Wavefront OBJ file of the C-alpha trace (Angstrom):
o trace
v -143.218 168.141 -7.036
v -141.191 167.587 -10.190
v -141.468 164.131 -11.757
v -138.119 162.708 -12.886
v -138.003 160.520 -15.961
v -135.130 158.875 -17.814
v -134.955 157.488 -21.342
v -134.094 153.834 -21.911
v -130.701 153.586 -23.637
v -132.017 150.842 -25.932
v -135.660 151.551 -26.812
v -135.487 155.341 -26.079
v -138.855 155.312 -24.261
v -139.388 157.345 -21.051
v -139.848 155.439 -17.782
v -140.038 156.426 -14.122
v -138.218 153.247 -13.020
v -134.980 152.248 -14.726
v -132.179 149.739 -14.146
v -128.504 150.700 -14.253
v -126.566 148.011 -16.105
v -123.460 147.161 -18.065
v -124.144 144.755 -20.899
v -121.362 145.315 -23.423
v -117.604 144.962 -23.234
v -117.270 148.776 -23.093
v -117.949 148.802 -19.307
v -120.242 151.823 -19.797
v -123.142 152.126 -17.317
v -126.509 152.788 -18.977
v -130.127 152.966 -17.836
v -132.575 150.494 -19.374
v -136.262 149.713 -18.884
v -137.521 146.414 -17.493
v -138.366 144.950 -20.922
v -134.914 145.759 -22.323
v -133.271 144.553 -19.089
v -134.719 141.084 -19.597
v -133.323 141.014 -23.148
v -129.799 142.222 -22.317
v -129.220 139.981 -19.302
v -130.299 136.752 -21.001
v -127.207 134.606 -21.686
v -124.909 137.641 -21.431
v -121.602 137.037 -19.576
v -120.776 140.791 -19.613
v -124.038 141.779 -17.861
v -123.740 143.601 -14.503
v -126.537 145.098 -12.410
v -125.802 148.486 -10.867
v -129.005 149.423 -9.082
v -132.550 150.622 -9.610
v -133.426 154.259 -10.315
v -136.912 155.453 -9.353
v -138.602 158.814 -9.821
l 1 2 3 4 5 6 7 8 9 10 11 12 13 14 15 16 17 18 19 20 21 22 23 24 25 26 27 28 29 30 31 32 33 34 35 36 37 38 39 40 41 42 43 44 45 46 47 48 49 50 51 52 53 54 55
């Protein structure tokens, strides 16, 4: 079985569980890791959660 991995759009590290979010005014959906997710959603009025991606 092939393991699927994505790279965090912020820290560029590979993770098997990622979070689809918008956190800038560009309205672009990106995948981020849990550590980066906590940073981008803190006091961010443009933050939107779009789901969890798992391997």
